[in-house]
C-alpha positions in Angstrom: 26.1 5.9 9.7 25.2 2.6 11.0 22.0 1.6 13.4 23.6 2.3 16.7 24.8 5.7 15.6 21.5 6.6 13.9 19.6 5.8 17.2 22.2 7.8 19.3 21.8 10.5 16.5 18.0 10.4 17.1 18.2 10.5 20.8 19.8 13.5 20.7 17.0 15.0 18.5 14.7 13.7 21.3 17.0 15.1 24.2 16.3 18.8 22.4 12.4 18.0 22.2 12.4 17.2 26.1 14.5 20.5 27.0 11.8 22.4 24.7 8.9 21.3 26.5 10.6 21.1 29.9 9.9 17.1 30.2 12.2 14.2 31.6 10.6 11.7 29.3 8.8 10.8 25.8 6.5 7.8 25.4 6.3 6.5 21.7 3.4 4.3 21.5 2.8 4.5 17.4 4.3 2.1 15.2 5.9 4.5 13.0 7.8 6.2 15.9 8.8 3.5 17.3 10.2 2.1 14.1 12.0 5.7 13.7 13.6 5.5 17.2 14.8 1.9 16.8 16.1 2.4 13.1 13.7 -0.2 11.9 12.1 -2.1 14.7 8.7 -3.5 13.8 6.2 -3.5 16.3 3.1 -4.1 14.5 1.7 -7.5 15.2 -2.4 -6.5 14.7 -1.3 -4.2 11.3 -4.2 -2.5 11.8 -3.3 -0.9 15.2 -1.7 2.3 15.1 -0.1 1.5 18.6 2.7 -1.3 18.6 2.8 -4.4 21.0 5.6 -2.8 22.5 6.4 1.0 23.4 9.7 2.7 24.0 10.3 5.4 26.7 13.2 7.9 26.0 14.6 10.1 28.9 17.9 12.4 28.6 19.8 9.3 30.2 18.4 6.2 28.8 16.1 4.3 26.4 13.7 1.5 27.5 11.2 -0.8 25.7 8.2 -1.7 27.6 6.9 -5.0 26.7 4.9 -7.9 27.9 6.1 -11.2 28.8 4.4 -12.5 25.4 6.9 -10.6 23.4 10.1 -10.3 25.7 11.7 -13.6 24.7 11.2 -13.0 20.9 12.9 -9.6 21.0 15.5 -10.8 23.4 16.2 -13.7 20.8 15.7 -12.1 17.9 16.2 -8.2 18.1 19.7 -6.5 19.1 17.8 -4.1 21.1 20.2 -4.6 24.2 23.2 -3.9 21.9 21.6 -0.9 20.8 21.3 0.6 24.0 17.7 -0.1 25.2 16.6 -1.5 28.5 13.6 -3.8 28.8 10.8 -3.3 31.1 8.7 -6.3 31.2 5.4 -6.9 32.6 2.3 -9.6 32.5 0.3 -9.4 29.5 -2.9 -9.1 31.5 -1.3 -6.3 33.9 0.7 -4.2 31.6 3.2 -2.0 33.3 3.6 1.8 31.8 6.0 4.4 32.6 5.1 6.4 35.6 6.7 9.8 35.5 4.9 13.3 36.0 4.8 15.4 33.0 5.7 12.6 30.6 5.4 13.5 26.8 3.5 11.1 24.5 3.5 11.0 20.7 0.0 12.9 20.0 -1.3 16.2 19.4 1.8 18.8 19.2 4.5 16.4 20.1 3.3 14.2 17.1 3.8 17.2 14.7 7.1 17.6 16.2 7.9 14.0 15.6 6.6 14.4 12.3 9.0 16.9 11.2 12.0 14.9 12.6 10.9 11.7 10.8 10.5 12.9 7.4 14.0 13.9 7.7 15.9 10.9 6.7 19.3 10.0 7.8 22.3 8.3 5.7 21.4 5.0 7.2 17.5 5.6 6.4 18.3 6.5 2.8 20.4 3.3 2.5 17.6 1.4 3.8 14.8 3.2 1.7 17.1 2.4 -1.5 17.0 -1.1 -0.8 12.9 -1.2 -0.2 12.5 0.9 -3.6 14.1 -1.6 -5.4 12.3 -4.1 -3.7 9.1 -2.8 -4.2 9.4 -2.0 -7.8 10.6 -5.7 -8.2 7.6 -6.8 -6.1 5.1 -4.5 -8.6 6.9 -6.0 -11.7 6.3 -9.6 -10.3 2.8 -9.2 -9.6 1.6 -7.2 -13.0 3.8 -9.7 -15.2 1.8 -12.4 -14.0 -1.7 -11.3 -14.5 -3.8 -13.0 -17.5 -7.1 -12.0 -18.7 -9.9 -13.2 -16.7 -8.1 -12.9 -13.3 -10.1 -11.3 -10.7 -8.6 -8.2 -9.0 -8.2 -10.1 -5.7 -6.3 -12.7 -7.6 -3.9 -9.8 -8.7 -4.1 -8.2 -5.0 -3.2 -11.4 -3.8 0.0 -11.8 -5.8 1.2 -8.2 -5.0 0.7 -9.1 -1.2 3.0 -12.4 -1.7 5.5 -10.3 -3.9 5.9 -8.0 -1.1 6.1 -10.8 2.0 8.6 -12.7 0.0 10.6 -9.7 0.1 10.2 -9.0 3.6 7.6 -6.3 3.4 4.0 -5.5 4.0 1.7 -3.9 1.3 -0.1 -1.5 3.6 -1.7 -0.1 0.5 -2.7 -2.6 -2.0 -5.0 -1.1 -4.9 -5.9 -3.1 -8.2 -8.4 -1.4 -10.9 -9.0 -2.7 -14.1 -10.6 -1.9 -17.4 -13.4 0.7 -16.8 -12.7 0.6 -13.1 -9.2 2.7 -13.8 -11.1 5.8 -14.9 -14.1 5.5 -12.7 -12.3 5.4 -9.4 -8.7 7.0 -8.3 -8.6 4.6 -5.4 -10.0 1.3 -6.7 -10.1 -1.3 -4.1 -9.7 -5.1 -5.4 -13.0 -6.6 -6.1 -14.4 -10.0 -7.6 -14.1 -8.1 -11.3 -12.2 -10.1 -13.9 -9.6 -8.5 -16.1 -10.2 -8.1 -19.6 -7.6 -5.7 -21.3 -6.4 -3.2 -18.8 -4.7 -3.0 -15.3 -3.5 -0.8 -12.7 -1.8 -1.8 -9.6 -1.0 0.6 -6.5 1.6 -0.4 -3.7 2.5 1.1 -0.6 5.4 -1.4 0.7 6.5 -1.1 4.1 9.8 -2.5 5.8 11.5 -1.5 8.7 9.1 1.3 9.1 9.8 2.9 5.9 6.8 3.0 3.3 7.6 3.2 -0.7 4.8 4.0 -3.0 4.4 3.2 -6.7 2.1 2.5 -9.4 2.2 0.3 -12.7 0.0 -0.1 -15.6 -0.3 -3.1 -18.0 -2.4 -3.7 -20.9 -3.0 -6.9 -23.4 -3.1 -5.9 -27.0 -1.8 -2.9 -28.7 -2.6 0.4 -26.9 -5.5 3.1 -28.5 -4.5 6.0 -29.3 -6.2 7.8 -26.7 -4.8 5.8 -23.8 -1.1 6.5 -25.6 -1.8 10.2 -25.4 -3.0 10.0 -21.8 0.3 8.2 -20.6 2.4 10.7 -22.7 0.4 13.4 -20.8 0.5 12.3 -17.0 4.4 11.2 -17.6 5.2 14.6 -18.6 3.3 16.1 -15.7 4.7 13.8 -13.3 8.4 14.4 -14.6 7.6 18.1 -14.1 7.1 17.9 -10.5 10.0 15.6 -9.8 12.0 18.2 -11.6 10.5 20.8 -9.3 11.0 19.0 -6.1 14.4 20.5 -5.2 15.5 21.6 -1.6 14.8 25.3 -0.4 11.5 25.3 -2.1 8.2 25.2 -0.2 5.8 22.2 -1.0 3.2 24.9 -2.0 5.6 26.1 -4.7 6.3 22.6 -5.9 2.6 22.1 -6.1 2.2 25.1 -8.0 4.4 24.1 -11.0 2.3 20.6 -10.8 -0.8 22.9 -11.4 1.0 24.4 -14.2 2.2 21.0 -15.8 -1.5 19.9 -15.8 -2.6 23.1 -17.7 0.4 22.5 -20.2 -1.0 19.4 -21.1 -4.5 20.5 -21.6 -5.9 19.0 -18.3 -6.1 22.0 -15.9 -8.7 20.6 -13.6 -7.6 17.3 -13.1 -5.7 17.6 -10.1 -9.1 18.3 -8.3 -10.4 14.7 -8.7 -7.4 13.1 -6.3 -4.8 14.1 -3.8 -1.4 14.7 -5.4 0.8 13.3 -3.0 3.6 14.8 -0.8 6.0 13.8 1.6 6.3 10.1 2.5 8.6 8.1 4.7 7.3 6.2 7.8 3.4 7.6 6.9 2.2 6.7 3.3 2.0 10.7 3.1 3.9 12.3 6.0 2.4 15.8 4.5 -0.2 15.6 1.7 0.3 18.7 -0.2 -2.2 21.4 -0.7 -2.2 24.6 -2.6 0.1 27.1 -0.7 1.6 24.7 1.6 4.3 26.4 3.3 6.2 23.5 4.3 10.1 23.6 3.1 11.2 21.0 1.1 14.7 20.1 2.3 17.7 17.7 1.4 16.9 14.1 2.9 13.4 14.4 2.4 11.2 11.6 0.2 8.4 12.3 -1.8 5.6 10.4 -3.8 3.9 12.4 -6.3 0.8 10.9 -8.1 -0.3 12.8 -10.5 -3.7 11.4 -12.6 -6.2 12.2 -15.3 -9.0 9.7 -16.0 -7.6 6.6 -17.0 -4.1 7.0 -16.2 -1.7 7.5 -13.4 1.8 7.7 -12.7 3.8 7.3 -9.1 7.2 6.7 -8.1 9.0 7.6 -4.4 11.7 9.8 -4.9 14.5 11.1 -2.7 15.4 14.7 -2.7 19.2 15.6 -2.2 21.2 18.7 -3.0 23.1 16.7 -5.8 19.5 16.1 -7.5 16.5 13.9 -7.4 16.6 10.0 -7.2 13.9 7.8 -8.1 13.9 5.0 -5.5 10.8 2.7 -7.0 12.4 3.0 -10.6 11.2 0.5 -12.8 13.5 -2.9 -13.3 15.2 -3.3 -16.6 12.7 -4.6 -19.3 10.1 -2.1 -18.3 9.2 0.3 -21.3 9.9 3.8 -19.8 9.0 7.6 -21.5 11.9 9.8 -21.4 10.9 13.3 -20.7 12.9 16.4 -21.1 12.6 19.1 -18.4 14.9 22.1 -18.2 17.6 19.9 -19.9 17.2 16.9 -17.7 15.9 13.7 -19.1 13.6 12.2 -16.5 12.3 8.4 -17.2 8.6 7.7 -16.1 7.3 4.3 -16.5 4.8 3.6 -19.6 2.1 1.1 -19.9 3.4 -2.2 -20.1 1.9 -4.0 -23.2 1.5 -7.8 -22.5 
């Protein structure tokens, strides 16, 4: 499936949505939905904005990009939107023109929930792009964490991760760094001026072409303590169990129940309550954040990022769920230590703590 074929496939999905709502058009303004319908277009300039610097109108017959005179020249010069079947609707930056259509659908509320359902089932083309993104996100983490030295501030470590993602054409939409005692205290350690002594955790959600890959890595200067080694083996076993449980046809609640059982099997029954455990990922860092009893069906072509943790330890990668098995998209590059975990006869490798 090439890019045009992917867009045509998605246009047909939108046509079905228009029929269901008896509407003549859908106006997409959120960056995630623009990236989805354009098969990788990036409409985010102020990265903190949810809306893009251009929007997309989809009708049964056409697709049109609404943009200002500021952006049009760049889009025409650097994006192949015309070849992909998009028209342009230009307006002055100080007097923006928007679609004028009675009963126009927009990507919020109930319709956004419908788009979420469409976005999270990845096409063949999206899966190809996701694999490439996963490799690069893992490489960016590897580069950033291998560069750390005792005495580095968490800000400096986060800056290296930002740069490593940028070098690979991506953006670190989540960039968490915790060192030493902060790893045990906080599940979401925003970087600070604290200096590294021995132990570092780096977490990334790297976005490129709209898709987001999430992963976590840990590194330690000097030999690991017995307590930390035991914790890492426990969390690797829990993570492997939930990866193995992520098969098409099950509900996310079913998978979550297996995750809870895996915590209990490691003597850490209550730890899941201290942090969300992840869920479906794609054009959002979590398309669905799983809670107990979640009825959402897990399907072939979904991606998950589970992030089980116990005090002082965490494991996280982005995986692709397929009928033929689970694929770890952000697997650590060669040379990173791994812990092989056997689950129902299947060996699943989880990243260990890198000793520097």
